[in-house]
C-alpha positions in Angstrom: 16.6 -9.5 -6.6 13.1 -8.5 -5.6 13.2 -10.9 -2.7 16.3 -9.3 -1.4 14.7 -5.8 -1.6 11.6 -7.0 0.2 13.7 -8.6 2.9 15.6 -5.4 3.4 12.4 -3.4 3.7 10.9 -5.8 6.2 14.1 -5.9 8.2 14.3 -2.1 8.4 10.7 -1.9 9.5 11.3 -4.5 12.1 14.5 -2.8 13.4 12.9 0.6 13.9 11.1 -0.1 17.2 14.3 -1.6 18.7 16.3 1.4 17.6 13.7 3.8 19.0 13.7 2.0 22.4 17.5 1.9 22.4 17.8 5.6 21.7 15.2 6.4 24.4 17.2 4.4 26.9 20.5 6.1 26.0 19.0 9.6 26.0 16.8 9.2 29.0 13.9 11.0 27.3 11.7 10.5 24.3 12.7 12.4 21.2 12.4 12.0 17.5 15.8 11.4 15.9 17.5 9.6 13.1 16.3 6.2 14.3 12.9 7.0 13.0 14.3 7.3 9.5 15.7 3.8 9.1 12.7 2.4 7.3 12.0 5.3 5.0 15.6 5.7 4.1 16.0 2.1 3.2 12.9 2.3 1.0 14.1 5.5 -0.6 17.6 4.1 -1.3 16.0 1.0 -2.9 13.7 3.1 -5.1 16.4 5.5 -6.1 19.3 3.0 -6.2 19.7 3.1 -10.0 19.7 6.8 -10.1 22.2 7.1 -7.3 24.6 4.7 -9.0 24.3 6.7 -12.2 24.9 10.0 -10.4 28.0 8.5 -8.6 29.4 7.4 -12.0 28.8 10.8 -13.5 30.4 12.7 -10.6 33.4 10.5 -10.8 34.2 11.6 -14.4 
């Protein structure tokens, strides 16, 4: 399980530059948007994954 989490973190970090360049080409100008949050959000979801599942279960009751 830890290997999967590490792979997800590495992939999200490696994907960020591609996403930033793609967004720049689409917009035509440099801006800070959601593409910069890919890495941090993946890490945050991994760290808070258990709590999110518990919250989802409790909200469903």
